[in-house]
Backbone as a printed PyTorch tensor [residue, N CA C, xyz], in Angstrom:
tensor([[[  0.8620,  -1.1740,   0.0000],
         [  0.0000,   0.0000,   0.0000],
         [  0.9020,   1.2270,   0.0000]],

        [[  0.5770,   2.2020,  -0.8220],
         [  1.3880,   3.4160,  -0.9030],
         [  1.2220,   4.2500,   0.3660]],

        [[  2.1730,   5.1400,   0.6000],
         [  2.1350,   5.9950,   1.7930],
         [  0.8750,   6.8490,   1.8220]],

        [[  0.4560,   7.3680,   0.6490],
         [ -0.7590,   8.1880,   0.6150],
         [ -1.9900,   7.3420,   0.9130]],

        [[ -2.0010,   6.0840,   0.4380],
         [ -3.1250,   5.1910,   0.7310],
         [ -3.1940,   4.8810,   2.2200]],

        [[ -2.0310,   4.6200,   2.8420],
         [ -1.9840,   4.3590,   4.2800],
         [ -2.5370,   5.5600,   5.0330]],

        [[ -2.1530,   6.7620,   4.5960],
         [ -2.6330,   7.9880,   5.2420],
         [ -4.1510,   8.1160,   5.0960]],

        [[ -4.6880,   7.8090,   3.9030],
         [ -6.1410,   7.8780,   3.6770],
         [ -6.8800,   6.8890,   4.5670]],

        [[ -6.3600,   5.6550,   4.6560],
         [ -7.0020,   4.6380,   5.4920],
         [ -6.9060,   5.0380,   6.9660]],

        [[ -5.7650,   5.5670,   7.3870],
         [ -5.6150,   6.0210,   8.7770],
         [ -6.6570,   7.0830,   9.1070]],

        [[ -6.9180,   7.9770,   8.1730],
         [ -7.9550,   9.0050,   8.3860],
         [ -9.3290,   8.3720,   8.5390]],

        [[ -9.6140,   7.3270,   7.7540],
         [-10.8990,   6.6290,   7.8750],
         [-11.0060,   5.9310,   9.2320]],

        [[ -9.9280,   5.2870,   9.6390],
         [ -9.9340,   4.5630,  10.9100],
         [-10.0820,   5.5040,  12.0950]],

        [[ -9.5120,   6.6680,  11.9860],
         [ -9.5290,   7.6490,  13.0690],
         [-10.9590,   7.9720,  13.5050]],

        [[-11.9000,   7.9180,  12.5720],
         [-13.2870,   8.2560,  12.8770],
         [-14.1050,   7.0760,  13.3910]],

        [[-13.4980,   5.8800,  13.4410],
         [-14.2390,   4.6920,  13.8770],
         [-14.0030,   4.4470,  15.3700]],

        [[-15.0730,   4.1890,  16.1460],
         [-14.9320,   3.9810,  17.5950],
         [-13.9550,   2.8590,  17.9600]],

        [[-13.8280,   1.8650,  17.1060],
         [-12.9320,   0.7440,  17.3620],
         [-11.4810,   1.1940,  17.5310]],

        [[-11.1250,   2.2860,  16.8750],
         [ -9.7450,   2.7550,  16.8780],
         [ -9.5700,   4.0720,  17.6460]],

        [[-10.5470,   4.4230,  18.4660],
         [-10.5390,   5.7030,  19.1820],
         [ -9.3480,   5.8640,  20.1150]],

        [[ -8.8280,   4.7660,  20.6480],
         [ -7.7330,   4.8600,  21.6180],
         [ -6.3540,   4.9160,  20.9640]],

        [[ -6.2850,   4.8120,  19.6470],
         [ -4.9990,   4.7980,  18.9610],
         [ -4.4920,   6.1980,  18.6460]],

        [[ -3.1930,   6.3790,  18.7940],
         [ -2.5620,   7.6320,  18.4050],
         [ -2.4600,   7.6730,  16.8750]],

        [[ -2.0950,   8.8220,  16.3100],
         [ -1.9420,   8.9200,  14.8570],
         [ -0.8790,   7.9480,  14.3490]],

        [[  0.2130,   7.8050,  15.0730],
         [  1.2570,   6.8690,  14.6660],
         [  0.7380,   5.4320,  14.6800]],

        [[ -0.0050,   5.0860,  15.7270],
         [ -0.5820,   3.7360,  15.8310],
         [ -1.6090,   3.4840,  14.7320]],

        [[ -2.4020,   4.5110,  14.4180],
         [ -3.3580,   4.3810,  13.3060],
         [ -2.6220,   4.0690,  12.0050]],

        [[ -1.4840,   4.7080,  11.8050],
         [ -0.6850,   4.4390,  10.6160],
         [ -0.1970,   3.0030,  10.5730]],

        [[  0.1870,   2.4570,  11.7300],
         [  0.6130,   1.0550,  11.8170],
         [ -0.5060,   0.1210,  11.3840]],

        [[ -1.6820,   0.3440,  11.9590],
         [ -2.8310,  -0.5190,  11.6570],
         [ -3.2770,  -0.3150,  10.2150]],

        [[ -3.2660,   0.9140,   9.7410],
         [ -3.6980,   1.2030,   8.3650],
         [ -2.8240,   0.4750,   7.3500]],

        [[ -1.5600,   0.2450,   7.6920],
         [ -0.6720,  -0.4760,   6.7940],
         [ -1.0720,  -1.9290,   6.5950]],

        [[ -1.9310,  -2.4580,   7.4580],
         [ -2.4060,  -3.8370,   7.3500],
         [ -3.6160,  -3.9630,   6.4380]],

        [[ -4.2800,  -2.8730,   6.1750],
         [ -5.6000,  -2.8720,   5.5510],
         [ -5.5440,  -2.9900,   4.0320]],

        [[ -6.4800,  -3.7660,   3.5160],
         [ -6.7230,  -3.8040,   2.0810],
         [ -8.1490,  -3.3160,   1.8640]],

        [[ -8.3460,  -2.4990,   0.8600],
         [ -9.6950,  -2.0490,   0.5240],
         [-10.2960,  -3.1160,  -0.3760]],

        [[-11.4870,  -3.5530,  -0.0350],
         [-12.1640,  -4.5940,  -0.8210],
         [-13.5020,  -4.0600,  -1.3070]],

        [[-13.7360,  -4.1750,  -2.6000],
         [-15.0060,  -3.7810,  -3.1920],
         [-15.8090,  -5.0400,  -3.5040]],

        [[-17.0680,  -5.0430,  -3.0970],
         [-17.9490,  -6.1710,  -3.3910],
         [-19.1850,  -5.6450,  -4.1040]],

        [[-19.6270,  -6.4040,  -5.0700],
         [-20.8050,  -6.0270,  -5.8440],
         [-22.0610,  -6.6210,  -5.2200]],

        [[-23.1970,  -6.0740,  -5.5690],
         [-24.4840,  -6.5720,  -5.0880],
         [-24.5780,  -8.0690,  -5.3620]],

        [[-24.9570,  -8.8310,  -4.3430],
         [-25.1040, -10.2720,  -4.4710],
         [-23.8450, -11.0630,  -4.1380]],

        [[-22.7020, -10.4060,  -4.0320],
         [-21.4430, -11.0820,  -3.7220],
         [-21.3270, -11.3120,  -2.2150]],

        [[-20.8150, -12.4790,  -1.8450],
         [-20.6230, -12.8020,  -0.4300],
         [-19.3150, -12.2330,   0.0840]],

        [[-19.3790, -11.6520,   1.2590],
         [-18.1880, -11.1750,   1.9500],
         [-17.5950, -12.3390,   2.7380]],

        [[-18.4690, -13.1330,   3.3590],
         [-18.0720, -14.3370,   4.0890],
         [-19.2300, -15.3170,   4.0690]],

        [[-18.8900, -16.5960,   4.2340],
         [-19.8970, -17.6480,   4.1910],
         [-19.8570, -18.4270,   5.4990]],

        [[-21.0190, -18.6190,   6.0790],
         [-21.1490, -19.3700,   7.3290],
         [-20.4460, -20.7200,   7.1990]],

        [[-19.6440, -21.0480,   8.2080],
         [-18.9330, -22.3220,   8.2170],
         [-17.5230, -22.2570,   7.6600]],

        [[-17.2350, -21.2750,   6.7980],
         [-15.8750, -21.1180,   6.2780],
         [-14.9440, -20.6710,   7.4010]],

        [[-13.6560, -20.9650,   7.2570],
         [-12.6900, -20.5150,   8.2590],
         [-12.5860, -18.9980,   8.2300]],

        [[-12.5850, -18.4000,   9.4100],
         [-12.4210, -16.9520,   9.5100],
         [-10.9680, -16.5720,   9.3390]],

        [[-10.6880, -15.6630,   8.4220],
         [ -9.3040, -15.2730,   8.1660],
         [ -9.1110, -13.7620,   8.1550]],

        [[-10.1820, -13.0060,   8.3840],
         [-10.0950, -11.5470,   8.3500],
         [-11.3360, -10.9600,   9.0030]],

        [[-11.2140,  -9.7030,   9.4160],
         [-12.4060,  -8.9670,   9.8050],
         [-12.4850,  -7.7200,   8.9480]],

        [[-13.6600,  -7.1140,   8.9110],
         [-13.9350,  -6.0240,   7.9850],
         [-14.6350,  -4.8670,   8.6860]],

        [[-14.4080,  -3.6800,   8.1520],
         [-15.2020,  -2.5100,   8.5110],
         [-15.9190,  -2.0710,   7.2500]],

        [[-17.2220,  -1.9180,   7.3370],
         [-18.0110,  -1.4840,   6.1840],
         [-17.9020,   0.0290,   6.0430]],

        [[-17.3390,   0.4680,   4.9280],
         [-17.1680,   1.8960,   4.6630],
         [-18.3630,   2.4820,   3.9370]],

        [[-18.8650,   1.7520,   2.9590],
         [-20.0340,   2.2350,   2.2130],
         [-20.8070,   1.0310,   1.7020]],

        [[-22.0800,   1.2350,   1.4380],
         [-22.9280,   0.1580,   0.9370],
         [-23.8070,  -0.4160,   2.0230]],

        [[-24.2440,  -1.6520,   1.7960],
         [-25.1490,  -2.3130,   2.7310],
         [-24.9700,  -3.8140,   2.5970]],

        [[-25.0040,  -4.5050,   3.7450],
         [-24.7940,  -5.9470,   3.7700],
         [-25.9400,  -6.6320,   4.5070]],

        [[-26.2600,  -7.8370,   4.0530],
         [-27.3040,  -8.6600,   4.6760],
         [-26.6180,  -9.8050,   5.4140]],

        [[-27.0580, -10.0620,   6.6480],
         [-26.4830, -11.1300,   7.4580],
         [-27.5250, -12.2250,   7.6550]],

        [[-27.1070, -13.4710,   7.3830],
         [-27.9650, -14.6300,   7.6350],
         [-27.1640, -15.6630,   8.4110]],

        [[-27.8550, -16.4300,   9.2440],
         [-27.2330, -17.5250,   9.9880],
         [-28.2090, -18.6880,   9.9930]],

        [[-27.7300, -19.8480,   9.6080],
         [-28.6150, -21.0050,   9.5290],
         [-29.7390, -20.7770,   8.5310]],

        [[-29.4920, -19.9390,   7.5330],
         [-30.4900, -19.6330,   6.5180],
         [-31.4940, -18.5690,   6.9270]],

        [[-31.4730, -18.1400,   8.1860],
         [-32.4350, -17.1430,   8.6750],
         [-31.8190, -15.7440,   8.6380]],

        [[-32.6330, -14.7700,   8.2960],
         [-32.2040, -13.3750,   8.2800],
         [-31.8710, -12.9300,   9.6950]],

        [[-30.6900, -12.3180,   9.8550],
         [-30.2480, -11.8350,  11.1660],
         [-30.3120, -10.3190,  11.2250]],

        [[-29.9000,  -9.6580,  10.1350],
         [-29.9220,  -8.2120,  10.1580],
         [-29.2760,  -7.5980,   8.9390]],

        [[-29.3320,  -6.2750,   8.8940],
         [-28.7280,  -5.4860,   7.8250],
         [-27.6340,  -4.6290,   8.4270]],

        [[-26.4950,  -4.5880,   7.7600],
         [-25.3620,  -3.7930,   8.2360],
         [-25.1700,  -2.5880,   7.3480]],

        [[-24.8630,  -1.4770,   7.9830],
         [-24.6600,  -0.2140,   7.2730],
         [-23.2510,   0.3150,   7.5820]],

        [[-22.8230,   1.3600,   6.8840],
         [-21.4700,   1.8780,   7.1000],
         [-21.1350,   2.0890,   8.5730]],

        [[-19.9060,   1.6980,   8.9160],
         [-19.4220,   1.7690,  10.2850],
         [-19.4460,   0.4200,  10.9760]],

        [[-20.1890,  -0.5490,  10.4100],
         [-20.2990,  -1.8670,  11.0360],
         [-18.9800,  -2.6200,  10.9800]],

        [[-18.7080,  -3.3350,  12.0460],
         [-17.5570,  -4.2300,  12.1400],
         [-18.0800,  -5.6350,  11.8830]],

        [[-17.4250,  -6.3720,  10.9900],
         [-17.9160,  -7.6830,  10.5640],
         [-16.8030,  -8.7150,  10.6830]],

        [[-17.1020,  -9.8580,  11.2730],
         [-16.1450, -10.9460,  11.3320],
         [-15.0270, -10.7490,  12.3260]],

        [[-15.2830,  -9.9410,  13.3500],
         [-14.2350,  -9.5970,  14.3140],
         [-13.6980, -10.8050,  15.0780]],

        [[-14.4870, -11.8600,  15.1910],
         [-14.0070, -13.0430,  15.8990],
         [-12.8240, -13.6880,  15.1830]],

        [[-12.6890, -13.4680,  13.8820],
         [-11.6280, -14.1050,  13.0980],
         [-10.2340, -13.6850,  13.5350]],

        [[-10.0860, -12.5000,  14.1030],
         [ -8.7780, -12.0650,  14.5760],
         [ -8.4590, -12.7550,  15.9010]],

        [[ -9.4950, -13.0590,  16.6630],
         [ -9.3090, -13.6740,  17.9680],
         [ -9.2770, -15.1910,  17.9000]],

        [[ -9.9540, -15.7750,  16.8900],
         [-10.0740, -17.2240,  16.7790],
         [-10.3330, -17.5950,  15.3190]],

        [[ -9.5540, -18.5260,  14.7660],
         [ -9.7320, -18.8750,  13.3530],
         [-10.8620, -19.8740,  13.0900]],

        [[-11.7860, -19.9950,  14.0120],
         [-12.8840, -20.9460,  13.8600],
         [-13.7950, -20.6010,  12.6980]],

        [[-14.8200, -21.4220,  12.4920],
         [-15.7300, -21.2030,  11.3660],
         [-16.5610, -19.9290,  11.5220]],

        [[-16.8750, -19.3230,  10.3930],
         [-17.7230, -18.1260,  10.3850],
         [-19.0880, -18.4740,  10.9580]],

        [[-19.6380, -17.5690,  11.7540],
         [-20.9200, -17.7770,  12.4070],
         [-22.0960, -17.3740,  11.5210]],

        [[-21.8150, -16.6530,  10.4360],
         [-22.8980, -16.1550,   9.5820],
         [-22.3940, -15.9500,   8.1600]],

        [[-23.3620, -15.8270,   7.2540],
         [-23.0720, -15.4490,   5.8730],
         [-23.4070, -13.9730,   5.7320]],

        [[-22.5140, -13.2360,   5.0920],
         [-22.7170, -11.8080,   4.8740],
         [-22.6290, -11.5530,   3.3830]],

        [[-23.6910, -10.9520,   2.8350],
         [-23.8020, -10.7240,   1.3950],
         [-24.1280,  -9.2600,   1.1300]],

        [[-23.5230,  -8.7040,   0.1070],
         [-23.7830,  -7.3090,  -0.2620],
         [-25.1720,  -7.1860,  -0.8860]],

        [[-25.9680,  -6.2620,  -0.3610],
         [-27.2770,  -5.9790,  -0.9530],
         [-27.1810,  -4.8400,  -1.9550]],

        [[-26.0310,  -4.1710,  -1.9400],
         [-25.6720,  -3.1730,  -2.9590],
         [-24.1520,  -3.0860,  -2.9880]],

        [[-23.6030,  -2.4750,  -3.9920],
         [-22.1460,  -2.3430,  -4.0780],
         [-21.6290,  -1.7450,  -2.7820]],

        [[-20.5550,  -2.3380,  -2.2660],
         [-20.0450,  -1.9330,  -0.9500],
         [-18.5260,  -1.8770,  -0.9560]],

        [[-18.0040,  -1.0200,  -0.0860],
         [-16.5630,  -0.9280,   0.1130],
         [-16.2630,  -1.2970,   1.5490]],

        [[-15.3020,  -2.2020,   1.7190],
         [-14.9190,  -2.6650,   3.0420],
         [-13.4270,  -2.4850,   3.2480]],

        [[-13.0510,  -2.2640,   4.4910],
         [-11.6480,  -2.2890,   4.8660],
         [-11.4100,  -3.6760,   5.4460]],

        [[-10.4600,  -4.4090,   4.8690],
         [-10.1930,  -5.7960,   5.2390],
         [ -8.9190,  -5.8800,   6.0700]],

        [[ -9.0290,  -6.5280,   7.2300],
         [ -7.9060,  -6.7390,   8.1440],
         [ -7.6010,  -8.2330,   8.1680]],

        [[ -6.5590,  -8.6450,   7.4820],
         [ -6.1600, -10.0350,   7.3900],
         [ -5.5570, -10.5180,   8.7160]],

        [[ -6.0060, -11.6820,   9.2020],
         [ -5.5530, -12.1940,  10.4880],
         [ -4.0370, -12.4280,  10.5160]],

        [[ -3.4680, -12.9930,   9.4700],
         [ -2.0350, -13.3040,   9.5030],
         [ -1.1860, -12.0370,   9.6120]],

        [[ -1.5770, -10.9810,   8.9260],
         [ -0.8380,  -9.7130,   9.0590],
         [ -1.0090,  -9.1210,  10.4520]],

        [[ -2.2220,  -9.2580,  10.9620],
         [ -2.5030,  -8.7340,  12.2850],
         [ -1.7010,  -9.4920,  13.3380]],

        [[ -1.6020, -10.8210,  13.1890],
         [ -0.8180, -11.6310,  14.1210],
         [  0.6560, -11.2390,  14.0750]],

        [[  1.1560, -10.9040,  12.8980],
         [  2.5530, -10.4650,  12.7730],
         [  2.7730,  -9.1670,  13.5480]],

        [[  1.8000,  -8.2600,  13.4850],
         [  1.8950,  -7.0110,  14.2330],
         [  1.8560,  -7.2900,  15.7390]],

        [[  1.0170,  -8.2290,  16.1540],
         [  0.9630,  -8.6160,  17.5660],
         [  2.2860,  -9.2380,  18.0090]],

        [[  2.8530, -10.0910,  17.1700],
         [  4.1240, -10.7460,  17.4930],
         [  5.2490,  -9.7320,  17.6620]],

        [[  5.1460,  -8.6200,  16.9600],
         [  6.1340,  -7.5480,  17.0830],
         [  5.8880,  -6.7110,  18.3330]],

        [[  4.8940,  -7.1200,  19.1260],
         [  4.5330,  -6.4590,  20.3720],
         [  4.0990,  -5.0090,  20.1500]],

        [[  3.3530,  -4.7990,  19.0880],
         [  2.8460,  -3.4800,  18.7490],
         [  1.7260,  -3.0670,  19.7040]],

        [[  1.8620,  -1.8980,  20.3090],
         [  0.8150,  -1.3780,  21.1800],
         [ -0.4740,  -1.1600,  20.3900]],

        [[ -0.3470,  -0.7330,  19.1400],
         [ -1.5250,  -0.5290,  18.2850],
         [ -2.3080,  -1.8310,  18.1240]],

        [[ -1.5970,  -2.9280,  17.9050],
         [ -2.2670,  -4.2240,  17.7420],
         [ -2.9490,  -4.6390,  19.0370]],

        [[ -2.2740,  -4.4580,  20.1520],
         [ -2.8620,  -4.8310,  21.4430],
         [ -4.1100,  -3.9980,  21.7480]],

        [[ -4.0530,  -2.7090,  21.4770],
         [ -5.2230,  -1.8470,  21.7000],
         [ -6.3800,  -2.2710,  20.8030]],

        [[ -6.0730,  -2.6410,  19.5710],
         [ -7.1220,  -3.0470,  18.6360],
         [ -7.7460,  -4.3670,  19.0550]],

        [[ -6.9240,  -5.3290,  19.4820],
         [ -7.4600,  -6.6120,  19.9480],
         [ -8.3650,  -6.3930,  21.1550]],

        [[ -7.9660,  -5.5130,  22.0650],
         [ -8.7950,  -5.2150,  23.2350],
         [-10.1400,  -4.6270,  22.7940]],

        [[-10.1130,  -3.7130,  21.8280],
         [-11.3550,  -3.1120,  21.3210],
         [-12.2240,  -4.1670,  20.6340]],

        [[-11.6050,  -5.0710,  19.8830],
         [-12.3560,  -6.1490,  19.2260],
         [-12.9810,  -7.0860,  20.2610]],

        [[-12.2440,  -7.3720,  21.3200],
         [-12.7830,  -8.2200,  22.3810],
         [-14.0260,  -7.5750,  22.9940]],

        [[-14.0010,  -6.2530,  23.1500],
         [-15.1770,  -5.5420,  23.6720],
         [-16.3740,  -5.7130,  22.7320]],

        [[-16.1330,  -5.6400,  21.4190],
         [-17.2130,  -5.8290,  20.4450],
         [-17.7910,  -7.2290,  20.5870]],

        [[-16.9280,  -8.2290,  20.6970],
         [-17.3910,  -9.6150,  20.8290],
         [-18.2080,  -9.7740,  22.1060]],

        [[-17.7470,  -9.2120,  23.2020],
         [-18.4670,  -9.3120,  24.4740],
         [-19.8190,  -8.6130,  24.3750]],

        [[-19.8780,  -7.4340,  23.7560],
         [-21.1560,  -6.7350,  23.5970],
         [-22.1370,  -7.5730,  22.7890]],

        [[-21.6510,  -8.1860,  21.7230],
         [-22.5380,  -9.0230,  20.8960],
         [-22.9930, -10.2650,  21.6520]],

        [[-22.1250, -10.8500,  22.4560],
         [-22.5060, -12.0040,  23.2680],
         [-23.5800, -11.6010,  24.2680]],

        [[-23.3910, -10.4590,  24.9140],
         [-24.3940,  -9.9870,  25.8760],
         [-25.7480,  -9.7470,  25.1950]],

        [[-25.7280,  -9.1270,  24.0040],
         [-26.9680,  -8.8980,  23.2600],
         [-27.6390, -10.2140,  22.9070]],

        [[-26.8440, -11.1630,  22.4700],
         [-27.3770, -12.4650,  22.0860],
         [-28.0120, -13.1710,  23.2780]],

        [[-27.3290, -13.1200,  24.4140],
         [-27.8780, -13.7460,  25.6160],
         [-29.1520, -13.0500,  26.0760]],

        [[-29.1850, -11.7300,  25.9820],
         [-30.3690, -10.9810,  26.3900],
         [-31.5600, -11.2860,  25.4920]],

        [[-31.3040, -11.5650,  24.2160],
         [-32.3780, -11.8540,  23.2710],
         [-32.8550, -13.3000,  23.3550]],

        [[-32.0350, -14.1480,  23.9330],
         [-32.3740, -15.5580,  24.0460],
         [-33.4710, -15.7400,  25.0870]],

        [[-34.4940, -16.5050,  24.7390],
         [-35.6140, -16.7190,  25.6680],
         [-35.1730, -17.5060,  26.8940]],

        [[-34.3030, -18.4800,  26.7000],
         [-33.8290, -19.2780,  27.8330],
         [-32.3480, -19.5740,  27.6330]],

        [[-31.4910, -18.6720,  28.1210],
         [-30.0560, -18.8870,  27.9500],
         [-29.6130, -20.2210,  28.5410]],

        [[-28.7550, -20.9080,  27.8130],
         [-28.2340, -22.1910,  28.2560],
         [-26.8990, -21.9630,  28.9620]],

        [[-26.6710, -22.6450,  30.0800],
         [-25.3750, -22.5030,  30.7510],
         [-24.2760, -23.0760,  29.8630]],

        [[-23.1080, -22.5070,  29.9750],
         [-21.9670, -22.9660,  29.2000],
         [-21.3060, -24.1090,  29.9490]],

        [[-21.0350, -25.2100,  29.2650],
         [-20.3410, -26.3460,  29.8400],
         [-18.8460, -26.0880,  29.7170]],

        [[-18.2200, -25.6900,  30.8190],
         [-16.8050, -25.3210,  30.7980],
         [-15.9060, -26.4790,  30.4020]],

        [[-16.3820, -27.7110,  30.5770],
         [-15.5540, -28.8550,  30.2000],
         [-15.4540, -29.0030,  28.6880]],

        [[-16.3380, -28.3310,  27.9520],
         [-16.3370, -28.3930,  26.5000],
         [-15.6610, -27.1890,  25.8640]],

        [[-15.1470, -26.2800,  26.6830],
         [-14.5020, -25.0750,  26.1660],
         [-13.2240, -25.4440,  25.4190]],

        [[-12.8840, -24.6490,  24.4140],
         [-11.6990, -24.9380,  23.6160],
         [-10.4420, -24.3380,  24.2370]],

        [[-10.5770, -23.6760,  25.3610],
         [ -9.4260, -23.1100,  26.0390],
         [ -9.6950, -23.1360,  27.5450]],

        [[ -8.6610, -23.0050,  28.3100],
         [ -8.8000, -22.9900,  29.7680],
         [ -8.1790, -21.7080,  30.2810]],

        [[ -8.9170, -20.9710,  31.0760],
         [ -8.3950, -19.7480,  31.6790],
         [ -7.6630, -20.1440,  32.9590]],

        [[ -6.4730, -19.6440,  33.1100],
         [ -5.6770, -19.9240,  34.3060],
         [ -5.4560, -18.6180,  35.0600]],

        [[ -5.4210, -18.6840,  36.3900],
         [ -5.1550, -17.4590,  37.1460],
         [ -3.7590, -16.9330,  36.8260]],

        [[ -3.6070, -15.6100,  36.9130],
         [ -2.2990, -14.9940,  36.6610],
         [ -1.3590, -15.2200,  37.8220]]])
């Protein structure tokens, strides 16, 4: 990505709540990871069940979200999509399809992991912000559930250990 493109993307990120805690220098670091992706009406951004390899910010357009074949919602500019993919490479939880031509900022997991491995403060701040998004969505999902099911900790894919 050219220096001017990185600067343009950094300016876009600066206005997004996900990146509010980043300094201008840190925004430049994260912007260097981004690829702009254009999708046409009817094109899938991600497919339920596929491995998650990136997350996206919707810059323009509109996206339809379905899970298990059922309509979940419509996403508009500013939406963060596929954020779990940076935290866990598991299968996509939903299918996201463009309902009109859309522009997305794509954050590839492997590039993001490289930034984390370099112990970048920008990467750590972004992961923390993404974790907040995931927690908010989990809370919303649980609140909407008529009868939340307890989580069986013995089936968890990770174990939390005290510090």
